[in-house]
N, CA, C and O atoms as a GROMACS GRO file, in nm:
protein
  304
    1MET      N    1   0.085  -0.117   0.000
    1MET     CA    2   0.000   0.000   0.000
    1MET      C    3   0.089   0.124   0.000
    1MET      O    4   0.184   0.133   0.078
    2THR      N    5   0.058   0.218  -0.087
    2THR     CA    6   0.132   0.342  -0.097
    2THR      C    7   0.042   0.458  -0.058
    2THR      O    8  -0.075   0.461  -0.097
    3ILE      N    9   0.094   0.552   0.018
    3ILE     CA   10   0.017   0.670   0.056
    3ILE      C   11   0.076   0.791  -0.015
    3ILE      O   12   0.195   0.822   0.001
    4THR      N   13  -0.007   0.859  -0.092
    4THR     CA   14   0.034   0.979  -0.162
    4THR      C   15  -0.022   1.098  -0.087
    4THR      O   16  -0.141   1.103  -0.056
    5THR      N   17   0.063   1.195  -0.057
    5THR     CA   18   0.021   1.314   0.016
    5THR      C   19   0.033   1.436  -0.073
    5THR      O   20   0.137   1.459  -0.135
    6THR      N   21  -0.075   1.513  -0.080
    6THR     CA   22  -0.075   1.637  -0.155
    6THR      C   23  -0.107   1.750  -0.059
    6THR      O   24  -0.201   1.741   0.019
    7THR      N   25  -0.028   1.856  -0.065
    7THR     CA   26  -0.049   1.970   0.023
    7THR      C   27  -0.085   2.092  -0.060
    7THR      O   28  -0.016   2.125  -0.156
    8CYS      N   29  -0.192   2.157  -0.022
    8CYS     CA   30  -0.233   2.282  -0.084
    8CYS      C   31  -0.222   2.390   0.021
    8CYS      O   32  -0.276   2.375   0.131
    9SER      N   33  -0.152   2.498  -0.010
    9SER     CA   34  -0.139   2.604   0.088
    9SER      C   35  -0.156   2.740   0.022
    9SER      O   36  -0.130   2.757  -0.097
   10ILE      N   37  -0.199   2.834   0.102
   10ILE     CA   38  -0.214   2.971   0.056
   10ILE      C   39  -0.088   3.045   0.093
   10ILE      O   40  -0.062   3.071   0.211
   11SER      N   41  -0.009   3.078  -0.007
   11SER     CA   42   0.112   3.156   0.018
   11SER      C   43   0.080   3.303  -0.003
   11SER      O   44  -0.037   3.340  -0.007
   12ASP      N   45   0.179   3.384  -0.017
   12ASP     CA   46   0.158   3.527  -0.035
   12ASP      C   47   0.100   3.553  -0.173
   12ASP      O   48   0.174   3.571  -0.269
   13ILE      N   49  -0.034   3.557  -0.183
   13ILE     CA   50  -0.096   3.578  -0.313
   13ILE      C   51  -0.108   3.725  -0.348
   13ILE      O   52  -0.146   3.759  -0.460
   14SER      N   53  -0.076   3.813  -0.256
   14SER     CA   54  -0.087   3.955  -0.286
   14SER      C   55   0.008   3.997  -0.397
   14SER      O   56  -0.013   4.099  -0.462
   15SER      N   57   0.112   3.918  -0.419
   15SER     CA   58   0.209   3.951  -0.524
   15SER      C   59   0.175   3.887  -0.658
   15SER      O   60   0.249   3.903  -0.755
   16MET      N   61   0.063   3.814  -0.665
   16MET     CA   62   0.026   3.748  -0.788
   16MET      C   63  -0.020   3.849  -0.892
   16MET      O   64  -0.096   3.941  -0.862
   17SER      N   65   0.027   3.831  -1.014
   17SER     CA   66  -0.018   3.918  -1.123
   17SER      C   67  -0.142   3.856  -1.187
   17SER      O   68  -0.175   3.741  -1.161
   18THR      N   69  -0.209   3.932  -1.271
   18THR     CA   70  -0.328   3.884  -1.338
   18THR      C   71  -0.298   3.762  -1.424
   18THR      O   72  -0.383   3.673  -1.438
   19SER      N   73  -0.179   3.756  -1.482
   19SER     CA   74  -0.144   3.644  -1.569
   19SER      C   75  -0.126   3.513  -1.492
   19SER      O   76  -0.130   3.406  -1.553
   20THR      N   77  -0.107   3.519  -1.361
   20THR     CA   78  -0.091   3.396  -1.282
   20THR      C   79  -0.220   3.355  -1.213
   20THR      O   80  -0.220   3.259  -1.136
   21LYS      N   81  -0.329   3.425  -1.240
   21LYS     CA   82  -0.457   3.391  -1.179
   21LYS      C   83  -0.539   3.306  -1.275
   21LYS      O   84  -0.516   3.308  -1.396
   22GLN      N   85  -0.634   3.233  -1.220
   22GLN     CA   86  -0.719   3.146  -1.301
   22GLN      C   87  -0.858   3.205  -1.311
   22GLN      O   88  -0.918   3.246  -1.212
   23ARG      N   89  -0.909   3.209  -1.433
   23ARG     CA   90  -1.045   3.258  -1.456
   23ARG      C   91  -1.144   3.146  -1.423
   23ARG      O   92  -1.124   3.032  -1.465
   24ILE      N   93  -1.250   3.179  -1.348
   24ILE     CA   94  -1.353   3.081  -1.315
   24ILE      C   95  -1.490   3.142  -1.340
   24ILE      O   96  -1.505   3.264  -1.348
   25THR      N   97  -1.589   3.057  -1.353
   25THR     CA   98  -1.727   3.101  -1.368
   25THR      C   99  -1.805   3.048  -1.249
   25THR      O  100  -1.799   2.929  -1.218
   26LEU      N  101  -1.878   3.135  -1.183
   26LEU     CA  102  -1.959   3.098  -1.067
   26LEU      C  103  -2.104   3.143  -1.090
   26LEU      O  104  -2.128   3.244  -1.156
   27PHE      N  105  -2.196   3.069  -1.036
   27PHE     CA  106  -2.335   3.109  -1.038
   27PHE      C  107  -2.372   3.147  -0.895
   27PHE      O  108  -2.387   3.061  -0.808
   28ILE      N  109  -2.387   3.277  -0.872
   28ILE     CA  110  -2.410   3.331  -0.738
   28ILE      C  111  -2.540   3.410  -0.738
   28ILE      O  112  -2.574   3.476  -0.836
   29ASN      N  113  -2.610   3.404  -0.627
   29ASN     CA  114  -2.733   3.481  -0.609
   29ASN      C  115  -2.706   3.628  -0.642
   29ASN      O  116  -2.613   3.687  -0.588
   30PRO      N  117  -2.787   3.689  -0.731
   30PRO     CA  118  -2.766   3.828  -0.771
   30PRO      C  119  -2.764   3.928  -0.655
   30PRO      O  120  -2.694   4.029  -0.662
   31THR      N  121  -2.839   3.901  -0.550
   31THR     CA  122  -2.840   3.990  -0.434
   31THR      C  123  -2.704   3.990  -0.365
   31THR      O  124  -2.656   4.094  -0.320
   32ILE      N  125  -2.641   3.872  -0.357
   32ILE     CA  126  -2.508   3.861  -0.296
   32ILE      C  127  -2.405   3.934  -0.381
   32ILE      O  128  -2.317   4.002  -0.328
   33VAL      N  129  -2.416   3.921  -0.514
   33VAL     CA  130  -2.323   3.990  -0.604
   33VAL      C  131  -2.337   4.141  -0.588
   33VAL      O  132  -2.236   4.212  -0.582
   34LYS      N  133  -2.459   4.189  -0.581
   34LYS     CA  134  -2.483   4.333  -0.565
   34LYS      C  135  -2.423   4.382  -0.433
   34LYS      O  136  -2.359   4.488  -0.429
   35HIS      N  137  -2.443   4.306  -0.329
   35HIS     CA  138  -2.388   4.341  -0.197
   35HIS      C  139  -2.234   4.341  -0.201
   35HIS      O  140  -2.169   4.430  -0.146
   36ALA      N  141  -2.176   4.239  -0.266
   36ALA     CA  142  -2.030   4.228  -0.277
   36ALA      C  143  -1.972   4.344  -0.357
   36ALA      O  144  -1.868   4.399  -0.321
   37ARG      N  145  -2.038   4.380  -0.466
   37ARG     CA  146  -1.989   4.493  -0.548
   37ARG      C  147  -1.990   4.622  -0.467
   37ARG      O  148  -1.896   4.701  -0.473
   38ALA      N  149  -2.098   4.643  -0.391
   38ALA     CA  150  -2.108   4.764  -0.308
   38ALA      C  151  -1.997   4.765  -0.203
   38ALA      O  152  -1.937   4.870  -0.178
   39GLN      N  153  -1.971   4.650  -0.142
   39GLN     CA  154  -1.865   4.641  -0.041
   39GLN      C  155  -1.728   4.665  -0.103
   39GLN      O  156  -1.643   4.730  -0.043
   40ALA      N  157  -1.707   4.613  -0.224
   40ALA     CA  158  -1.580   4.634  -0.295
   40ALA      C  159  -1.557   4.783  -0.321
   40ALA      O  160  -1.445   4.832  -0.309
   41VAL      N  161  -1.663   4.855  -0.358
   41VAL     CA  162  -1.652   4.998  -0.380
   41VAL      C  163  -1.615   5.069  -0.250
   41VAL      O  164  -1.528   5.157  -0.249
   42LEU      N  165  -1.680   5.032  -0.141
   42LEU     CA  166  -1.651   5.093  -0.011
   42LEU      C  167  -1.507   5.069   0.032
   42LEU      O  168  -1.443   5.157   0.090
   43GLU      N  169  -1.455   4.949   0.004
   43GLU     CA  170  -1.318   4.915   0.044
   43GLU      C  171  -1.215   4.951  -0.064
   43GLU      O  172  -1.096   4.924  -0.048
   44GLU      N  173  -1.262   5.012  -0.173
   44GLU     CA  174  -1.175   5.050  -0.285
   44GLU      C  175  -1.097   4.930  -0.337
   44GLU      O  176  -0.976   4.937  -0.359
   45LEU      N  177  -1.169   4.819  -0.356
   45LEU     CA  178  -1.112   4.695  -0.409
   45LEU      C  179  -1.186   4.657  -0.536
   45LEU      O  180  -1.297   4.704  -0.562
   46THR      N  181  -1.123   4.571  -0.616
   46THR     CA  182  -1.198   4.510  -0.726
   46THR      C  183  -1.282   4.398  -0.667
   46THR      O  184  -1.257   4.352  -0.555
   47LEU      N  185  -1.383   4.355  -0.741
   47LEU     CA  186  -1.466   4.244  -0.694
   47LEU      C  187  -1.379   4.118  -0.679
   47LEU      O  188  -1.399   4.040  -0.586
   48THR      N  189  -1.285   4.100  -0.769
   48THR     CA  190  -1.193   3.986  -0.760
   48THR      C  191  -1.115   3.989  -0.629
   48THR      O  192  -1.106   3.887  -0.559
   49ASN      N  193  -1.058   4.104  -0.595
   49ASN     CA  194  -0.981   4.115  -0.471
   49ASN      C  195  -1.068   4.093  -0.348
   49ASN      O  196  -1.023   4.032  -0.251
   50LEU      N  197  -1.190   4.142  -0.350
   50LEU     CA  198  -1.281   4.123  -0.237
   50LEU      C  199  -1.312   3.974  -0.218
   50LEU      O  200  -1.310   3.924  -0.105
   51VAL      N  201  -1.340   3.905  -0.327
   51VAL     CA  202  -1.371   3.761  -0.318
   51VAL      C  203  -1.248   3.683  -0.272
   51VAL      O  204  -1.261   3.593  -0.189
   52GLU      N  205  -1.130   3.716  -0.325
   52GLU     CA  206  -1.007   3.649  -0.280
   52GLU      C  207  -0.985   3.671  -0.130
   52GLU      O  208  -0.952   3.577  -0.058
   53LYS      N  209  -1.004   3.794  -0.086
   53LYS     CA  210  -0.986   3.828   0.056
   53LYS      C  211  -1.082   3.745   0.143
   53LYS      O  212  -1.043   3.693   0.247
   54ALA      N  213  -1.207   3.734   0.100
   54ALA     CA  214  -1.307   3.656   0.175
   54ALA      C  215  -1.271   3.508   0.177
   54ALA      O  216  -1.284   3.442   0.281
   55LEU      N  217  -1.226   3.454   0.064
   55LEU     CA  218  -1.188   3.313   0.060
   55LEU      C  219  -1.067   3.284   0.146
   55LEU      O  220  -1.060   3.180   0.212
   56ILE      N  221  -0.970   3.375   0.146
   56ILE     CA  222  -0.850   3.356   0.228
   56ILE      C  223  -0.887   3.352   0.376
   56ILE      O  224  -0.832   3.272   0.452
   57LYS      N  225  -0.980   3.438   0.418
   57LYS     CA  226  -1.024   3.437   0.558
   57LYS      C  227  -1.101   3.309   0.590
   57LYS      O  228  -1.091   3.257   0.702
   58TYR      N  229  -1.177   3.258   0.494
   58TYR     CA  230  -1.262   3.141   0.517
   58TYR      C  231  -1.185   3.009   0.514
   58TYR      O  232  -1.207   2.922   0.598
   59LEU      N  233  -1.095   2.995   0.418
   59LEU     CA  234  -1.024   2.868   0.399
   59LEU      C  235  -0.912   2.849   0.500
   59LEU      O  236  -0.853   2.947   0.547
   60PRO      N  237  -0.882   2.723   0.535
   60PRO     CA  238  -0.768   2.699   0.623
   60PRO      C  239  -0.638   2.735   0.551
   60PRO      O  240  -0.634   2.738   0.428
   61LYS      N  241  -0.534   2.763   0.627
   61LYS     CA  242  -0.405   2.801   0.568
   61LYS      C  243  -0.344   2.689   0.484
   61LYS      O  244  -0.276   2.715   0.385
   62GLU      N  245  -0.369   2.564   0.524
   62GLU     CA  246  -0.311   2.451   0.454
   62GLU      C  247  -0.407   2.334   0.458
   62GLU      O  248  -0.473   2.309   0.559
   63ILE      N  249  -0.415   2.262   0.347
   63ILE     CA  250  -0.497   2.141   0.338
   63ILE      C  251  -0.406   2.027   0.297
   63ILE      O  252  -0.331   2.039   0.200
   64VAL      N  253  -0.411   1.918   0.371
   64VAL     CA  254  -0.332   1.800   0.337
   64VAL      C  255  -0.429   1.690   0.297
   64VAL      O  256  -0.518   1.653   0.373
   65ILE      N  257  -0.410   1.639   0.176
   65ILE     CA  258  -0.496   1.532   0.124
   65ILE      C  259  -0.412   1.406   0.114
   65ILE      O  260  -0.310   1.404   0.046
   66LYS      N  261  -0.456   1.302   0.182
   66LYS     CA  262  -0.383   1.174   0.178
   66LYS      C  263  -0.468   1.074   0.101
   66LYS      O  264  -0.587   1.057   0.127
   67LYS      N  265  -0.404   1.009   0.007
   67LYS     CA  266  -0.473   0.912  -0.077
   67LYS      C  267  -0.400   0.780  -0.067
   67LYS      O  268  -0.281   0.772  -0.096
   68SER      N  269  -0.470   0.677  -0.026
   68SER     CA  270  -0.410   0.544  -0.016
   68SER      C  271  -0.428   0.471  -0.148
   68SER      O  272  -0.536   0.470  -0.206
   69GLU      N  273  -0.321   0.412  -0.194
   69GLU     CA  274  -0.326   0.331  -0.316
   69GLU      C  275  -0.291   0.188  -0.279
   69GLU      O  276  -0.184   0.161  -0.225
   70ILE      N  277  -0.381   0.098  -0.308
   70ILE     CA  278  -0.356  -0.042  -0.282
   70ILE      C  279  -0.324  -0.108  -0.415
   70ILE      O  280  -0.404  -0.104  -0.508
   71LYS      N  281  -0.207  -0.167  -0.423
   71LYS     CA  282  -0.164  -0.233  -0.546
   71LYS      C  283  -0.178  -0.384  -0.528
   71LYS      O  284  -0.129  -0.441  -0.431
   72VAL      N  285  -0.244  -0.444  -0.624
   72VAL     CA  286  -0.265  -0.588  -0.620
   72VAL      C  287  -0.190  -0.651  -0.737
   72VAL      O  288  -0.202  -0.607  -0.851
   73ASP      N  289  -0.111  -0.754  -0.707
   73ASP     CA  290  -0.036  -0.825  -0.810
   73ASP      C  291  -0.114  -0.950  -0.846
   73ASP      O  292  -0.125  -1.043  -0.766
   74PHE      N  293  -0.168  -0.953  -0.968
   74PHE     CA  294  -0.246  -1.068  -1.012
   74PHE      C  295  -0.159  -1.178  -1.074
   74PHE      O  296  -0.210  -1.284  -1.110
   75ASP      N  297  -0.030  -1.151  -1.088
   75ASP     CA  298   0.062  -1.251  -1.144
   75ASP      C  299   0.121  -1.336  -1.032
   75ASP      O  300   0.242  -1.333  -1.007
   76LEU      N  301   0.037  -1.411  -0.964
   76LEU     CA  302   0.086  -1.493  -0.852
   76LEU      C  303   0.134  -1.626  -0.900
   76LEU      O  304   0.179  -1.708  -0.819
   0.00000   0.00000   0.00000
């Protein structure tokens, strides 16, 4: 049995340029989007930066995913 470990962590993303970001499509309640846009204006942020900031606060700093692989040899 082999265990594969993958670690995902949030490093200093404030230095990320637009070219290193990933475009995504989300379906979000229009009322939430309107509220988020208004908040972004108040904080003088882009909607992208506001959403990133919220996700960084919500998500854990590091996620470790362990996957067990069981190998069976049928050539006995």
